[in-house]
C-alpha angles and dihedrals in degrees: 000000000000121000113267112233112198092192091062096055117119097229138109114288091245090061093046091052091049090049089054090052093046091048088076086072102021128053102212118215106176148348130229117228110270112283132209098286107007154349129286127206132181128210147132128265105245095218104033094038092220125136115247140186121217117199121194115196138179113249101162094203093300114124093208089074090066088069096107099055092034092054094044090052092058096052120086106191136124086230096058127066114245121225110242097183140354135184149166119247097187140314091304110034135049135166143201135198126221135168113275113258119199109205102174 
């Protein structure tokens, strides 16, 4: 696998800075091409050795855009990803962390 360079990511600076901060705990391996409302990165928790997905999404200061992580956090099912962490970056961007789920 090629080395993942955070500085070379085509994303807003706020996301790049948050990735650098998260990289203390997560060893990032790859990014998924920008989606409809955000950016998705895959890595491994350095301590727990579990694969994780980190999704950054635009919320623009409107609480309704936290619906995805908020809803996932309320569901306790083996068929739904649990949210391990979530946070605000600034008044525009937020993120949440889930276990990695390979579907193919």
